[in-house]
C-alpha positions as CSV (number, residue, x, y, z in Angstrom):
1,X,62.7,-62.7,65.4
2,X,60.8,-59.6,66.3
3,X,57.4,-59.4,64.7
4,X,55.4,-56.2,64.1
5,X,52.9,-56.0,66.9
6,X,50.0,-54.9,64.7
7,X,50.3,-57.2,61.7
8,X,52.4,-60.2,62.9
9,X,54.9,-59.8,60.1
10,X,58.7,-59.2,60.3
11,X,59.8,-55.6,60.4
12,X,61.0,-54.1,57.1
13,X,64.7,-54.6,56.3
14,X,67.2,-52.0,57.4
15,X,67.9,-49.4,54.7
16,X,71.4,-50.7,54.2
17,X,70.1,-54.2,53.5
18,X,67.5,-52.8,51.1
19,X,70.2,-50.9,49.2
20,X,72.3,-54.1,49.0
21,X,69.4,-56.1,47.7
22,X,68.6,-53.4,45.1
23,X,72.3,-53.4,44.0
24,X,72.2,-57.2,43.7
25,X,69.0,-57.2,41.6
26,X,70.4,-54.5,39.3
27,X,73.6,-56.5,38.9
28,X,71.6,-59.6,38.0
29,X,69.5,-57.6,35.5
30,X,72.6,-56.4,33.7
31,X,72.7,-52.8,35.1
32,X,75.7,-53.3,37.4
33,X,78.5,-51.8,35.3
34,X,78.2,-54.0,32.2
35,X,79.9,-52.2,29.4
36,X,77.6,-51.0,26.7
37,X,77.6,-49.3,23.3
38,X,75.4,-47.7,20.8
39,X,74.7,-49.5,17.5
40,X,73.4,-47.8,14.4
41,X,73.3,-48.5,10.7
42,X,71.1,-49.3,7.7
43,X,69.0,-52.4,6.9
44,X,68.9,-53.7,3.3
45,X,67.5,-56.6,1.3
46,X,68.8,-57.3,-2.2
47,X,70.5,-53.8,-2.1
48,X,67.2,-52.0,-1.4
49,X,66.3,-50.2,1.8
50,X,64.1,-52.1,4.3
51,X,61.3,-49.7,5.3
52,X,60.1,-51.2,8.6
53,X,60.3,-53.8,11.3
54,X,62.7,-54.1,14.2
55,X,66.1,-55.5,15.1
56,X,66.9,-57.2,18.5
57,X,70.4,-57.4,19.7
58,X,70.7,-60.2,22.4
59,X,74.0,-60.6,24.2
60,X,75.4,-64.1,24.0
61,X,76.3,-66.0,27.2
62,X,79.7,-67.6,27.3
63,X,82.0,-69.2,29.8
64,X,80.9,-68.4,33.4
65,X,78.8,-65.6,32.2
66,X,75.3,-67.1,32.1
67,X,73.5,-63.8,32.4
68,X,75.2,-61.4,29.9
69,X,72.5,-58.7,30.2
70,X,69.3,-57.6,28.6
71,X,68.6,-57.4,24.9
72,X,68.2,-54.1,23.0
73,X,65.6,-53.4,20.4
74,X,65.7,-50.9,17.5
75,X,62.9,-49.8,15.2
76,X,63.8,-49.8,11.5
77,X,62.8,-46.4,10.1
78,X,61.2,-45.7,6.7
79,X,64.7,-45.0,5.2
80,X,66.2,-48.2,6.6
81,X,68.1,-46.6,9.4
82,X,68.1,-47.8,13.0
83,X,69.8,-47.0,16.3
84,X,69.9,-49.1,19.5
85,X,71.2,-48.0,22.8
86,X,72.3,-49.3,25.3
87,X,73.5,-52.5,23.7
88,X,75.6,-54.8,25.9
89,X,79.2,-54.8,24.6
90,X,80.5,-58.2,23.3
91,X,79.0,-60.8,21.0
92,X,75.3,-60.2,20.2
93,X,72.8,-62.4,18.3
94,X,70.9,-60.2,15.8
95,X,67.2,-61.0,14.9
96,X,64.9,-59.2,12.5
97,X,61.2,-59.0,12.9
98,X,59.1,-57.7,10.0
99,X,56.6,-54.9,10.6
100,X,53.0,-55.8,11.6
101,X,50.7,-54.7,8.8
102,X,47.0,-53.8,9.0
103,X,44.1,-53.7,6.5
104,X,43.9,-50.5,4.5
105,X,41.4,-47.9,5.8
106,X,37.8,-48.8,4.8
107,X,38.6,-52.4,3.9
108,X,36.2,-54.9,5.2
109,X,38.1,-58.2,5.6
110,X,36.4,-61.4,4.8
111,X,36.3,-64.2,7.5
112,X,39.7,-65.9,7.5
113,X,41.3,-63.3,5.2
114,X,45.0,-62.9,6.2
115,X,46.5,-59.6,7.1
116,X,48.5,-57.9,4.3
117,X,52.3,-58.7,4.3
118,X,55.2,-56.2,4.2
119,X,57.3,-58.3,1.8
120,X,60.0,-58.7,4.5
121,X,58.6,-61.9,6.0
122,X,61.0,-64.9,6.1
123,X,64.2,-62.7,6.1
124,X,67.1,-63.0,8.6
125,X,70.3,-61.1,9.0
126,X,73.1,-62.5,6.8
127,X,75.5,-62.0,9.8
128,X,73.6,-63.4,12.7
129,X,76.1,-62.5,15.4
130,X,78.0,-59.2,15.6
131,X,80.6,-57.8,18.0
132,X,79.6,-54.6,19.8
133,X,82.2,-52.4,21.4
134,X,81.9,-49.6,23.9
135,X,81.0,-46.3,22.3
136,X,79.3,-45.9,18.9
137,X,79.3,-48.8,16.5
138,X,78.1,-48.7,12.8
139,X,76.7,-52.1,11.8
140,X,74.8,-52.3,8.6
141,X,72.4,-55.3,8.5
142,X,71.8,-57.2,5.2
143,X,68.8,-59.4,5.2
144,X,68.6,-62.7,3.3
145,X,65.9,-65.4,2.9
146,X,65.8,-67.8,5.8
147,X,67.7,-71.0,4.9
148,X,65.4,-73.9,4.1
149,X,64.8,-76.2,7.1
150,X,65.1,-73.4,9.7
151,X,62.1,-72.7,11.9
152,X,59.9,-69.7,10.9
153,X,58.4,-67.0,13.1
């Protein structure tokens, strides 16, 4: 192996090798031609609009596909609408995370005083797995209380 005469390290890889390595990494990360779609819809709880938080769509591994691709995150707007793109096409696990709240302006919290809550804590999507197709998908998410005995976030 030829070593660089000034730093005793191997010379940098040939540009073609670098391109192949980059392509390989992108493929492993889910960017190598994995079909994707856009998901949009409304988030509700007991028929009312959910006004914050976020949804995460995580592709589900199956069969020989142990790395189905990266998750997609969508912020839930004040009118309950969300949009996520790109979302890996196929079966996705859906998780809801309530908004982080802060103390009102001018409030001096007492030691150990908990942060205010949004009222959306302890909720999960009724349909925890959805199928996403290529193109635009409309998937409304209805939240329900987490079943008893399930872990909490």
